PDB file of N, CA, C, O and CB in Angstrom:
ATOM      1  N   MET A   1      -0.153  16.018   3.286  1.00  0.00           N
ATOM      2  CA  MET A   1      -1.418  15.331   3.466  1.00  0.00           C
ATOM      3  C   MET A   1      -1.208  13.828   3.621  1.00  0.00           C
ATOM      4  O   MET A   1      -1.594  13.257   4.641  1.00  0.00           O
ATOM      5  CB  MET A   1      -2.346  15.618   2.292  1.00  0.00           C
ATOM      6  N   PHE A   2      -0.611  13.185   2.638  1.00  0.00           N
ATOM      7  CA  PHE A   2      -0.345  11.752   2.736  1.00  0.00           C
ATOM      8  C   PHE A   2       1.137  11.559   3.025  1.00  0.00           C
ATOM      9  O   PHE A   2       1.945  11.452   2.103  1.00  0.00           O
ATOM     10  CB  PHE A   2      -0.766  11.004   1.428  1.00  0.00           C
ATOM     11  N   GLU A   3       1.490  11.513   4.290  1.00  0.00           N
ATOM     12  CA  GLU A   3       2.891  11.389   4.680  1.00  0.00           C
ATOM     13  C   GLU A   3       3.484  10.033   4.314  1.00  0.00           C
ATOM     14  O   GLU A   3       4.702   9.856   4.355  1.00  0.00           O
ATOM     15  CB  GLU A   3       3.032  11.618   6.162  1.00  0.00           C
ATOM     16  N   ILE A   4       2.643   9.090   3.962  1.00  0.00           N
ATOM     17  CA  ILE A   4       3.096   7.747   3.640  1.00  0.00           C
ATOM     18  C   ILE A   4       3.756   7.671   2.259  1.00  0.00           C
ATOM     19  O   ILE A   4       4.537   6.757   1.994  1.00  0.00           O
ATOM     20  CB  ILE A   4       1.930   6.785   3.706  1.00  0.00           C
ATOM     21  N   VAL A   5       3.448   8.621   1.389  1.00  0.00           N
ATOM     22  CA  VAL A   5       4.004   8.616   0.027  1.00  0.00           C
ATOM     23  C   VAL A   5       5.525   8.765   0.105  1.00  0.00           C
ATOM     24  O   VAL A   5       6.047   9.675   0.748  1.00  0.00           O
ATOM     25  CB  VAL A   5       3.379   9.763  -0.842  1.00  0.00           C
ATOM     26  N   GLY A   6       6.206   7.859  -0.560  1.00  0.00           N
ATOM     27  CA  GLY A   6       7.667   7.868  -0.553  1.00  0.00           C
ATOM     28  C   GLY A   6       8.267   7.084   0.602  1.00  0.00           C
ATOM     29  O   GLY A   6       9.466   6.807   0.602  1.00  0.00           O
ATOM     30  N   ARG A   7       7.451   6.721   1.587  1.00  0.00           N
ATOM     31  CA  ARG A   7       7.944   5.962   2.746  1.00  0.00           C
ATOM     32  C   ARG A   7       7.473   4.517   2.738  1.00  0.00           C
ATOM     33  O   ARG A   7       8.151   3.636   3.265  1.00  0.00           O
ATOM     34  CB  ARG A   7       7.499   6.627   4.033  1.00  0.00           C
ATOM     35  N   LEU A   8       6.308   4.270   2.138  1.00  0.00           N
ATOM     36  CA  LEU A   8       5.779   2.910   2.079  1.00  0.00           C
ATOM     37  C   LEU A   8       6.543   2.123   1.027  1.00  0.00           C
ATOM     38  O   LEU A   8       6.696   2.582  -0.105  1.00  0.00           O
ATOM     39  CB  LEU A   8       4.259   2.914   1.765  1.00  0.00           C
ATOM     40  N   ARG A   9       7.024   0.937   1.395  1.00  0.00           N
ATOM     41  CA  ARG A   9       7.815   0.120   0.480  1.00  0.00           C
ATOM     42  C   ARG A   9       7.096  -1.200   0.193  1.00  0.00           C
ATOM     43  O   ARG A   9       6.412  -1.755   1.053  1.00  0.00           O
ATOM     44  CB  ARG A   9       9.219  -0.147   1.065  1.00  0.00           C
ATOM     45  N   CYS A  10       7.265  -1.671  -1.004  1.00  0.00           N
ATOM     46  CA  CYS A  10       6.747  -2.976  -1.413  1.00  0.00           C
ATOM     47  C   CYS A  10       7.479  -4.036  -0.584  1.00  0.00           C
ATOM     48  O   CYS A  10       8.707  -4.008  -0.504  1.00  0.00           O
ATOM     49  CB  CYS A  10       6.938  -3.220  -2.970  1.00  0.00           C
ATOM     50  N   PRO A  11       6.751  -4.962   0.028  1.00  0.00           N
ATOM     51  CA  PRO A  11       7.418  -5.976   0.855  1.00  0.00           C
ATOM     52  C   PRO A  11       8.226  -6.993   0.056  1.00  0.00           C
ATOM     53  O   PRO A  11       8.990  -7.761   0.640  1.00  0.00           O
ATOM     54  CB  PRO A  11       6.398  -6.702   1.673  1.00  0.00           C
ATOM     55  N   ILE A  12       8.075  -7.011  -1.245  1.00  0.00           N
ATOM     56  CA  ILE A  12       8.787  -7.993  -2.065  1.00  0.00           C
ATOM     57  C   ILE A  12      10.080  -7.409  -2.639  1.00  0.00           C
ATOM     58  O   ILE A  12      11.141  -8.019  -2.511  1.00  0.00           O
ATOM     59  CB  ILE A  12       7.886  -8.487  -3.202  1.00  0.00           C
ATOM     60  N   CYS A  13      10.002  -6.238  -3.270  1.00  0.00           N
ATOM     61  CA  CYS A  13      11.195  -5.648  -3.882  1.00  0.00           C
ATOM     62  C   CYS A  13      11.864  -4.589  -2.999  1.00  0.00           C
ATOM     63  O   CYS A  13      12.995  -4.187  -3.271  1.00  0.00           O
ATOM     64  CB  CYS A  13      10.831  -5.033  -5.214  1.00  0.00           C
ATOM     65  N   SER A  14      11.189  -4.142  -1.964  1.00  0.00           N
ATOM     66  CA  SER A  14      11.682  -3.135  -1.008  1.00  0.00           C
ATOM     67  C   SER A  14      11.835  -1.738  -1.597  1.00  0.00           C
ATOM     68  O   SER A  14      12.450  -0.874  -0.971  1.00  0.00           O
ATOM     69  CB  SER A  14      13.003  -3.573  -0.458  1.00  0.00           C
ATOM     70  N   LYS A  15      11.294  -1.498  -2.779  1.00  0.00           N
ATOM     71  CA  LYS A  15      11.345  -0.159  -3.376  1.00  0.00           C
ATOM     72  C   LYS A  15      10.129   0.642  -2.937  1.00  0.00           C
ATOM     73  O   LYS A  15       9.049   0.079  -2.756  1.00  0.00           O
ATOM     74  CB  LYS A  15      11.411  -0.241  -4.924  1.00  0.00           C
ATOM     75  N   PRO A  16      10.292   1.955  -2.763  1.00  0.00           N
ATOM     76  CA  PRO A  16       9.141   2.791  -2.378  1.00  0.00           C
ATOM     77  C   PRO A  16       8.031   2.719  -3.425  1.00  0.00           C
ATOM     78  O   PRO A  16       8.294   2.677  -4.627  1.00  0.00           O
ATOM     79  CB  PRO A  16       9.581   4.256  -2.182  1.00  0.00           C
ATOM     80  N   VAL A  17       6.796   2.707  -2.951  1.00  0.00           N
ATOM     81  CA  VAL A  17       5.637   2.674  -3.840  1.00  0.00           C
ATOM     82  C   VAL A  17       5.281   4.108  -4.212  1.00  0.00           C
ATOM     83  O   VAL A  17       5.048   4.942  -3.336  1.00  0.00           O
ATOM     84  CB  VAL A  17       4.422   1.946  -3.169  1.00  0.00           C
ATOM     85  N   GLN A  18       5.237   4.394  -5.506  1.00  0.00           N
ATOM     86  CA  GLN A  18       4.925   5.728  -6.008  1.00  0.00           C
ATOM     87  C   GLN A  18       3.432   5.821  -6.333  1.00  0.00           C
ATOM     88  O   GLN A  18       2.810   4.816  -6.677  1.00  0.00           O
ATOM     89  CB  GLN A  18       5.781   6.057  -7.262  1.00  0.00           C
ATOM     90  N   PRO A  19       2.855   7.021  -6.225  1.00  0.00           N
ATOM     91  CA  PRO A  19       1.411   7.189  -6.438  1.00  0.00           C
ATOM     92  C   PRO A  19       0.886   6.675  -7.779  1.00  0.00           C
ATOM     93  O   PRO A  19      -0.254   6.217  -7.855  1.00  0.00           O
ATOM     94  CB  PRO A  19       1.070   8.626  -6.317  1.00  0.00           C
ATOM     95  N   ASP A  20       1.688   6.743  -8.824  1.00  0.00           N
ATOM     96  CA  ASP A  20       1.209   6.339 -10.148  1.00  0.00           C
ATOM     97  C   ASP A  20       1.404   4.853 -10.451  1.00  0.00           C
ATOM     98  O   ASP A  20       1.017   4.392 -11.525  1.00  0.00           O
ATOM     99  CB  ASP A  20       1.907   7.149 -11.198  1.00  0.00           C
ATOM    100  N   GLU A  21       1.993   4.099  -9.530  1.00  0.00           N
ATOM    101  CA  GLU A  21       2.258   2.684  -9.776  1.00  0.00           C
ATOM    102  C   GLU A  21       1.026   1.829  -9.486  1.00  0.00           C
ATOM    103  O   GLU A  21       0.239   2.134  -8.591  1.00  0.00           O
ATOM    104  CB  GLU A  21       3.435   2.211  -8.924  1.00  0.00           C
ATOM    105  N   LYS A  22       0.876   0.756 -10.257  1.00  0.00           N
ATOM    106  CA  LYS A  22      -0.217  -0.190 -10.073  1.00  0.00           C
ATOM    107  C   LYS A  22       0.127  -1.116  -8.910  1.00  0.00           C
ATOM    108  O   LYS A  22       1.220  -1.678  -8.849  1.00  0.00           O
ATOM    109  CB  LYS A  22      -0.483  -1.004 -11.377  1.00  0.00           C
ATOM    110  N   VAL A  23      -0.819  -1.264  -7.996  1.00  0.00           N
ATOM    111  CA  VAL A  23      -0.599  -2.075  -6.810  1.00  0.00           C
ATOM    112  C   VAL A  23      -1.795  -2.976  -6.529  1.00  0.00           C
ATOM    113  O   VAL A  23      -2.891  -2.769  -7.050  1.00  0.00           O
ATOM    114  CB  VAL A  23      -0.318  -1.186  -5.608  1.00  0.00           C
ATOM    115  N   PHE A  24      -1.556  -3.974  -5.697  1.00  0.00           N
ATOM    116  CA  PHE A  24      -2.609  -4.788  -5.115  1.00  0.00           C
ATOM    117  C   PHE A  24      -2.663  -4.455  -3.629  1.00  0.00           C
ATOM    118  O   PHE A  24      -1.636  -4.187  -3.006  1.00  0.00           O
ATOM    119  CB  PHE A  24      -2.360  -6.324  -5.358  1.00  0.00           C
ATOM    120  N   LEU A  25      -3.854  -4.473  -3.074  1.00  0.00           N
ATOM    121  CA  LEU A  25      -4.056  -4.356  -1.634  1.00  0.00           C
ATOM    122  C   LEU A  25      -4.601  -5.708  -1.199  1.00  0.00           C
ATOM    123  O   LEU A  25      -5.680  -6.107  -1.635  1.00  0.00           O
ATOM    124  CB  LEU A  25      -5.039  -3.153  -1.249  1.00  0.00           C
ATOM    125  N   ASP A  26      -3.868  -6.418  -0.343  1.00  0.00           N
ATOM    126  CA  ASP A  26      -4.340  -7.745   0.040  1.00  0.00           C
ATOM    127  C   ASP A  26      -5.277  -7.666   1.253  1.00  0.00           C
ATOM    128  O   ASP A  26      -5.577  -6.579   1.747  1.00  0.00           O
ATOM    129  CB  ASP A  26      -3.147  -8.665   0.348  1.00  0.00           C
ATOM    130  N   ILE A  27      -5.728  -8.819   1.717  1.00  0.00           N
ATOM    131  CA  ILE A  27      -6.754  -8.840   2.764  1.00  0.00           C
ATOM    132  C   ILE A  27      -6.264  -8.351   4.122  1.00  0.00           C
ATOM    133  O   ILE A  27      -7.077  -8.102   5.012  1.00  0.00           O
ATOM    134  CB  ILE A  27      -7.287 -10.227   2.910  1.00  0.00           C
ATOM    135  N   ILE A  28      -4.960  -8.211   4.300  1.00  0.00           N
ATOM    136  CA  ILE A  28      -4.454  -7.626   5.546  1.00  0.00           C
ATOM    137  C   ILE A  28      -3.899  -6.219   5.295  1.00  0.00           C
ATOM    138  O   ILE A  28      -3.077  -5.715   6.061  1.00  0.00           O
ATOM    139  CB  ILE A  28      -3.359  -8.532   6.164  1.00  0.00           C
ATOM    140  N   ASN A  29      -4.365  -5.602   4.211  1.00  0.00           N
ATOM    141  CA  ASN A  29      -4.035  -4.215   3.846  1.00  0.00           C
ATOM    142  C   ASN A  29      -2.559  -3.979   3.549  1.00  0.00           C
ATOM    143  O   ASN A  29      -2.034  -2.896   3.807  1.00  0.00           O
ATOM    144  CB  ASN A  29      -4.455  -3.299   4.948  1.00  0.00           C
ATOM    145  N   THR A  30      -1.902  -4.978   3.014  1.00  0.00           N
ATOM    146  CA  THR A  30      -0.524  -4.823   2.560  1.00  0.00           C
ATOM    147  C   THR A  30      -0.553  -4.351   1.114  1.00  0.00           C
ATOM    148  O   THR A  30      -1.265  -4.914   0.283  1.00  0.00           O
ATOM    149  CB  THR A  30       0.281  -6.159   2.702  1.00  0.00           C
ATOM    150  N   VAL A  31       0.218  -3.323   0.820  1.00  0.00           N
ATOM    151  CA  VAL A  31       0.316  -2.792  -0.540  1.00  0.00           C
ATOM    152  C   VAL A  31       1.519  -3.434  -1.215  1.00  0.00           C
ATOM    153  O   VAL A  31       2.639  -3.371  -0.708  1.00  0.00           O
ATOM    154  CB  VAL A  31       0.439  -1.228  -0.538  1.00  0.00           C
ATOM    155  N   VAL A  32       1.270  -4.057  -2.374  1.00  0.00           N
ATOM    156  CA  VAL A  32       2.316  -4.754  -3.125  1.00  0.00           C
ATOM    157  C   VAL A  32       2.244  -4.313  -4.579  1.00  0.00           C
ATOM    158  O   VAL A  32       1.159  -4.237  -5.156  1.00  0.00           O
ATOM    159  CB  VAL A  32       2.166  -6.307  -3.005  1.00  0.00           C
ATOM    160  N   HIS A  33       3.407  -4.018  -5.175  1.00  0.00           N
ATOM    161  CA  HIS A  33       3.430  -3.734  -6.612  1.00  0.00           C
ATOM    162  C   HIS A  33       2.784  -4.904  -7.354  1.00  0.00           C
ATOM    163  O   HIS A  33       3.028  -6.061  -7.014  1.00  0.00           O
ATOM    164  CB  HIS A  33       4.895  -3.490  -7.119  1.00  0.00           C
ATOM    165  N   GLN A  34       1.969  -4.612  -8.356  1.00  0.00           N
ATOM    166  CA  GLN A  34       1.375  -5.689  -9.143  1.00  0.00           C
ATOM    167  C   GLN A  34       2.445  -6.526  -9.825  1.00  0.00           C
ATOM    168  O   GLN A  34       2.299  -7.743  -9.941  1.00  0.00           O
ATOM    169  CB  GLN A  34       0.414  -5.120 -10.183  1.00  0.00           C
ATOM    170  N   LYS A  35       3.518  -5.887 -10.277  1.00  0.00           N
ATOM    171  CA  LYS A  35       4.583  -6.619 -10.964  1.00  0.00           C
ATOM    172  C   LYS A  35       5.377  -7.526 -10.016  1.00  0.00           C
ATOM    173  O   LYS A  35       6.055  -8.448 -10.470  1.00  0.00           O
ATOM    174  CB  LYS A  35       5.526  -5.639 -11.642  1.00  0.00           C
ATOM    175  N   CYS A  36       5.300  -7.277  -8.724  1.00  0.00           N
ATOM    176  CA  CYS A  36       6.027  -8.078  -7.737  1.00  0.00           C
ATOM    177  C   CYS A  36       5.169  -9.178  -7.104  1.00  0.00           C
ATOM    178  O   CYS A  36       5.699 -10.173  -6.611  1.00  0.00           O
ATOM    179  CB  CYS A  36       6.569  -7.177  -6.652  1.00  0.00           C
ATOM    180  N   TYR A  37       3.877  -9.002  -7.117  1.00  0.00           N
ATOM    181  CA  TYR A  37       2.958  -9.894  -6.409  1.00  0.00           C
ATOM    182  C   TYR A  37       3.174 -11.365  -6.765  1.00  0.00           C
ATOM    183  O   TYR A  37       3.182 -12.223  -5.882  1.00  0.00           O
ATOM    184  CB  TYR A  37       1.528  -9.503  -6.713  1.00  0.00           C
ATOM    185  N   TYR A  38       3.345 -11.654  -8.032  1.00  0.00           N
ATOM    186  CA  TYR A  38       3.459 -13.041  -8.471  1.00  0.00           C
ATOM    187  C   TYR A  38       4.841 -13.644  -8.227  1.00  0.00           C
ATOM    188  O   TYR A  38       5.046 -14.841  -8.429  1.00  0.00           O
ATOM    189  CB  TYR A  38       3.129 -13.133  -9.927  1.00  0.00           C
ATOM    190  N   LYS A  39       5.785 -12.810  -7.794  1.00  0.00           N
ATOM    191  CA  LYS A  39       7.121 -13.304  -7.445  1.00  0.00           C
ATOM    192  C   LYS A  39       7.156 -13.849  -6.016  1.00  0.00           C
ATOM    193  O   LYS A  39       8.076 -14.581  -5.654  1.00  0.00           O
ATOM    194  CB  LYS A  39       8.160 -12.184  -7.605  1.00  0.00           C
ATOM    195  N   ALA A  40       6.169 -13.498  -5.214  1.00  0.00           N
ATOM    196  CA  ALA A  40       6.131 -13.900  -3.804  1.00  0.00           C
ATOM    197  C   ALA A  40       5.846 -15.389  -3.679  1.00  0.00           C
ATOM    198  O   ALA A  40       5.087 -15.955  -4.466  1.00  0.00           O
ATOM    199  CB  ALA A  40       5.070 -13.091  -3.036  1.00  0.00           C
ATOM    200  N   LEU A  41       6.455 -16.013  -2.692  1.00  0.00           N
ATOM    201  CA  LEU A  41       6.218 -17.427  -2.446  1.00  0.00           C
ATOM    202  C   LEU A  41       4.831 -17.653  -1.857  1.00  0.00           C
ATOM    203  O   LEU A  41       4.152 -18.624  -2.191  1.00  0.00           O
ATOM    204  CB  LEU A  41       7.286 -17.991  -1.514  1.00  0.00           C
ATOM    205  N   ARG A  42       4.423 -16.747  -0.979  1.00  0.00           N
ATOM    206  CA  ARG A  42       3.099 -16.834  -0.367  1.00  0.00           C
ATOM    207  C   ARG A  42       2.319 -15.588  -0.742  1.00  0.00           C
ATOM    208  O   ARG A  42       2.770 -14.462  -0.532  1.00  0.00           O
ATOM    209  CB  ARG A  42       3.194 -16.990   1.184  1.00  0.00           C
ATOM    210  N   ARG A  43       1.149 -15.813  -1.295  1.00  0.00           N
ATOM    211  CA  ARG A  43       0.315 -14.694  -1.731  1.00  0.00           C
ATOM    212  C   ARG A  43      -1.019 -14.742  -0.996  1.00  0.00           C
ATOM    213  O   ARG A  43      -1.717 -15.756  -1.008  1.00  0.00           O
ATOM    214  CB  ARG A  43       0.095 -14.728  -3.269  1.00  0.00           C
ATOM    215  N   LEU A  44      -1.353 -13.637  -0.365  1.00  0.00           N
ATOM    216  CA  LEU A  44      -2.657 -13.517   0.271  1.00  0.00           C
ATOM    217  C   LEU A  44      -3.681 -13.082  -0.773  1.00  0.00           C
ATOM    218  O   LEU A  44      -3.319 -12.471  -1.778  1.00  0.00           O
ATOM    219  CB  LEU A  44      -2.610 -12.512   1.454  1.00  0.00           C
ATOM    220  N   PRO A  45      -4.939 -13.389  -0.545  1.00  0.00           N
ATOM    221  CA  PRO A  45      -5.975 -12.960  -1.491  1.00  0.00           C
ATOM    222  C   PRO A  45      -6.003 -11.435  -1.652  1.00  0.00           C
ATOM    223  O   PRO A  45      -5.754 -10.690  -0.704  1.00  0.00           O
ATOM    224  CB  PRO A  45      -7.349 -13.460  -1.028  1.00  0.00           C
ATOM    225  N   ILE A  46      -6.310 -11.000  -2.858  1.00  0.00           N
ATOM    226  CA  ILE A  46      -6.344  -9.578  -3.186  1.00  0.00           C
ATOM    227  C   ILE A  46      -7.706  -8.995  -2.832  1.00  0.00           C
ATOM    228  O   ILE A  46      -8.750  -9.550  -3.175  1.00  0.00           O
ATOM    229  CB  ILE A  46      -6.031  -9.353  -4.680  1.00  0.00           C
ATOM    230  N   GLN A  47      -7.668  -7.863  -2.137  1.00  0.00           N
ATOM    231  CA  GLN A  47      -8.876  -7.151  -1.749  1.00  0.00           C
ATOM    232  C   GLN A  47      -9.235  -6.073  -2.765  1.00  0.00           C
ATOM    233  O   GLN A  47     -10.411  -5.843  -3.044  1.00  0.00           O
ATOM    234  CB  GLN A  47      -8.702  -6.533  -0.371  1.00  0.00           C
ATOM    235  N   ASP A  48      -8.211  -5.409  -3.320  1.00  0.00           N
ATOM    236  CA  ASP A  48      -8.436  -4.322  -4.267  1.00  0.00           C
ATOM    237  C   ASP A  48      -7.201  -4.171  -5.146  1.00  0.00           C
ATOM    238  O   ASP A  48      -6.125  -4.660  -4.805  1.00  0.00           O
ATOM    239  CB  ASP A  48      -8.758  -2.988  -3.529  1.00  0.00           C
ATOM    240  N   GLU A  49      -7.362  -3.496  -6.273  1.00  0.00           N
ATOM    241  CA  GLU A  49      -6.239  -3.248  -7.165  1.00  0.00           C
ATOM    242  C   GLU A  49      -6.427  -1.919  -7.876  1.00  0.00           C
ATOM    243  O   GLU A  49      -7.547  -1.432  -8.032  1.00  0.00           O
ATOM    244  CB  GLU A  49      -6.087  -4.389  -8.185  1.00  0.00           C
ATOM    245  N   GLY A  50      -5.312  -1.342  -8.302  1.00  0.00           N
ATOM    246  CA  GLY A  50      -5.342  -0.069  -9.013  1.00  0.00           C
ATOM    247  C   GLY A  50      -4.088   0.713  -8.694  1.00  0.00           C
ATOM    248  O   GLY A  50      -3.113   0.159  -8.185  1.00  0.00           O
ATOM    249  N   SER A  51      -4.111   1.998  -8.991  1.00  0.00           N
ATOM    250  CA  SER A  51      -2.944   2.827  -8.697  1.00  0.00           C
ATOM    251  C   SER A  51      -2.869   3.075  -7.187  1.00  0.00           C
ATOM    252  O   SER A  51      -3.881   3.048  -6.486  1.00  0.00           O
ATOM    253  CB  SER A  51      -3.008   4.177  -9.479  1.00  0.00           C
ATOM    254  N   PHE A  52      -1.665   3.312  -6.716  1.00  0.00           N
ATOM    255  CA  PHE A  52      -1.488   3.603  -5.296  1.00  0.00           C
ATOM    256  C   PHE A  52      -2.243   4.871  -4.918  1.00  0.00           C
ATOM    257  O   PHE A  52      -2.778   4.973  -3.815  1.00  0.00           O
ATOM    258  CB  PHE A  52       0.006   3.747  -4.954  1.00  0.00           C
ATOM    259  N   GLN A  53      -2.287   5.837  -5.832  1.00  0.00           N
ATOM    260  CA  GLN A  53      -3.028   7.077  -5.590  1.00  0.00           C
ATOM    261  C   GLN A  53      -4.507   6.769  -5.338  1.00  0.00           C
ATOM    262  O   GLN A  53      -5.117   7.361  -4.449  1.00  0.00           O
ATOM    263  CB  GLN A  53      -2.875   8.048  -6.790  1.00  0.00           C
ATOM    264  N   LYS A  54      -5.079   5.860  -6.104  1.00  0.00           N
ATOM    265  CA  LYS A  54      -6.469   5.456  -5.910  1.00  0.00           C
ATOM    266  C   LYS A  54      -6.667   4.865  -4.515  1.00  0.00           C
ATOM    267  O   LYS A  54      -7.666   5.145  -3.851  1.00  0.00           O
ATOM    268  CB  LYS A  54      -6.890   4.438  -6.987  1.00  0.00           C
ATOM    269  N   MET A  55      -5.717   4.053  -4.079  1.00  0.00           N
ATOM    270  CA  MET A  55      -5.805   3.445  -2.744  1.00  0.00           C
ATOM    271  C   MET A  55      -5.726   4.505  -1.651  1.00  0.00           C
ATOM    272  O   MET A  55      -6.443   4.434  -0.653  1.00  0.00           O
ATOM    273  CB  MET A  55      -4.686   2.408  -2.551  1.00  0.00           C
ATOM    274  N   LEU A  56      -4.846   5.492  -1.848  1.00  0.00           N
ATOM    275  CA  LEU A  56      -4.708   6.562  -0.864  1.00  0.00           C
ATOM    276  C   LEU A  56      -6.017   7.325  -0.681  1.00  0.00           C
ATOM    277  O   LEU A  56      -6.385   7.686   0.437  1.00  0.00           O
ATOM    278  CB  LEU A  56      -3.600   7.523  -1.282  1.00  0.00           C
ATOM    279  N   LEU A  57      -6.705   7.563  -1.773  1.00  0.00           N
ATOM    280  CA  LEU A  57      -7.962   8.314  -1.717  1.00  0.00           C
ATOM    281  C   LEU A  57      -9.132   7.455  -1.234  1.00  0.00           C
ATOM    282  O   LEU A  57     -10.060   7.964  -0.605  1.00  0.00           O
ATOM    283  CB  LEU A  57      -8.283   8.890  -3.087  1.00  0.00           C
ATOM    284  N   LYS A  58      -9.087   6.186  -1.521  1.00  0.00           N
ATOM    285  CA  LYS A  58     -10.205   5.293  -1.205  1.00  0.00           C
ATOM    286  C   LYS A  58     -10.215   4.813   0.244  1.00  0.00           C
ATOM    287  O   LYS A  58     -11.282   4.670   0.840  1.00  0.00           O
ATOM    288  CB  LYS A  58     -10.170   4.103  -2.115  1.00  0.00           C
ATOM    289  N   TYR A  59      -9.039   4.565   0.814  1.00  0.00           N
ATOM    290  CA  TYR A  59      -8.954   3.975   2.148  1.00  0.00           C
ATOM    291  C   TYR A  59      -8.433   4.998   3.162  1.00  0.00           C
ATOM    292  O   TYR A  59      -7.295   5.455   3.052  1.00  0.00           O
ATOM    293  CB  TYR A  59      -8.043   2.732   2.128  1.00  0.00           C
ATOM    294  N   PRO A  60      -9.254   5.354   4.139  1.00  0.00           N
ATOM    295  CA  PRO A  60      -8.868   6.400   5.097  1.00  0.00           C
ATOM    296  C   PRO A  60      -7.695   6.027   6.007  1.00  0.00           C
ATOM    297  O   PRO A  60      -7.044   6.920   6.550  1.00  0.00           O
ATOM    298  CB  PRO A  60     -10.047   6.745   5.948  1.00  0.00           C
ATOM    299  N   PHE A  61      -7.410   4.748   6.187  1.00  0.00           N
ATOM    300  CA  PHE A  61      -6.327   4.378   7.094  1.00  0.00           C
ATOM    301  C   PHE A  61      -4.953   4.796   6.581  1.00  0.00           C
ATOM    302  O   PHE A  61      -3.996   4.804   7.356  1.00  0.00           O
ATOM    303  CB  PHE A  61      -6.345   2.891   7.326  1.00  0.00           C
ATOM    304  N   PHE A  62      -4.824   5.141   5.313  1.00  0.00           N
ATOM    305  CA  PHE A  62      -3.545   5.639   4.797  1.00  0.00           C
ATOM    306  C   PHE A  62      -3.274   7.071   5.242  1.00  0.00           C
ATOM    307  O   PHE A  62      -2.129   7.520   5.182  1.00  0.00           O
ATOM    308  CB  PHE A  62      -3.524   5.560   3.274  1.00  0.00           C
ATOM    309  N   ASN A  63      -4.278   7.789   5.678  1.00  0.00           N
ATOM    310  CA  ASN A  63      -4.128   9.195   6.056  1.00  0.00           C
ATOM    311  C   ASN A  63      -4.339   9.422   7.550  1.00  0.00           C
ATOM    312  O   ASN A  63      -4.480  10.569   7.975  1.00  0.00           O
ATOM    313  CB  ASN A  63      -5.103  10.048   5.270  1.00  0.00           C
ATOM    314  N   GLU A  64      -4.363   8.367   8.355  1.00  0.00           N
ATOM    315  CA  GLU A  64      -4.560   8.521   9.788  1.00  0.00           C
ATOM    316  C   GLU A  64      -3.331   9.132  10.432  1.00  0.00           C
ATOM    317  O   GLU A  64      -2.210   9.003   9.939  1.00  0.00           O
ATOM    318  CB  GLU A  64      -4.884   7.177  10.435  1.00  0.00           C
ATOM    319  N   GLU A  65      -3.574   9.796  11.537  1.00  0.00           N
ATOM    320  CA  GLU A  65      -2.471  10.338  12.332  1.00  0.00           C
ATOM    321  C   GLU A  65      -1.679   9.190  12.915  1.00  0.00           C
ATOM    322  O   GLU A  65      -2.111   8.040  12.837  1.00  0.00           O
ATOM    323  CB  GLU A  65      -2.989  11.274  13.457  1.00  0.00           C
ATOM    324  N   ASP A  66      -0.524   9.478  13.500  1.00  0.00           N
ATOM    325  CA  ASP A  66       0.339   8.426  14.015  1.00  0.00           C
ATOM    326  C   ASP A  66      -0.205   7.723  15.251  1.00  0.00           C
ATOM    327  O   ASP A  66       0.338   6.696  15.658  1.00  0.00           O
ATOM    328  CB  ASP A  66       1.671   8.993  14.326  1.00  0.00           C
ATOM    329  N   GLY A  67      -1.263   8.250  15.856  1.00  0.00           N
ATOM    330  CA  GLY A  67      -1.880   7.582  16.985  1.00  0.00           C
ATOM    331  C   GLY A  67      -1.236   7.902  18.319  1.00  0.00           C
ATOM    332  O   GLY A  67      -1.626   7.332  19.337  1.00  0.00           O
ATOM    333  N   ASN A  68      -0.262   8.799  18.343  1.00  0.00           N
ATOM    334  CA  ASN A  68       0.419   9.148  19.580  1.00  0.00           C
ATOM    335  C   ASN A  68      -0.219  10.335  20.286  1.00  0.00           C
ATOM    336  O   ASN A  68       0.280  10.779  21.320  1.00  0.00           O
ATOM    337  CB  ASN A  68       1.863   9.445  19.300  1.00  0.00           C
ATOM    338  N   ASP A  69      -1.301  10.848  19.750  1.00  0.00           N
ATOM    339  CA  ASP A  69      -1.960  11.985  20.375  1.00  0.00           C
ATOM    340  C   ASP A  69      -2.749  11.542  21.605  1.00  0.00           C
ATOM    341  O   ASP A  69      -3.410  10.503  21.597  1.00  0.00           O
ATOM    342  CB  ASP A  69      -2.885  12.687  19.372  1.00  0.00           C
ATOM    343  N   CYS A  70      -2.666  12.332  22.638  1.00  0.00           N
ATOM    344  CA  CYS A  70      -3.435  12.047  23.855  1.00  0.00           C
ATOM    345  C   CYS A  70      -4.753  12.788  23.789  1.00  0.00           C
ATOM    346  O   CYS A  70      -4.831  13.883  23.232  1.00  0.00           O
ATOM    347  CB  CYS A  70      -2.646  12.449  25.133  1.00  0.00           C
ATOM    348  N   MET A  71      -5.778  12.198  24.350  1.00  0.00           N
ATOM    349  CA  MET A  71      -7.098  12.839  24.349  1.00  0.00           C
ATOM    350  C   MET A  71      -7.280  13.677  25.582  1.00  0.00           C
ATOM    351  O   MET A  71      -8.330  14.295  25.758  1.00  0.00           O
ATOM    352  CB  MET A  71      -8.210  11.801  24.260  1.00  0.00           C
TER     353      MET A  71
END
């Protein structure tokens, strides 16, 4: 269902984001571990926060197809 699980990586630490981890979603929809966010030199404003699982269920763009389908 959510093919992104295990493949999406935190842009700061480069470790895969797990469903039970606390994350921030910034204004350009980047998912960052909460523990890593404050280590970044440049921080974008936070749009949402919570577990990655919550983000997966709340935002439909995490479950979109790859976009290569022809109509």
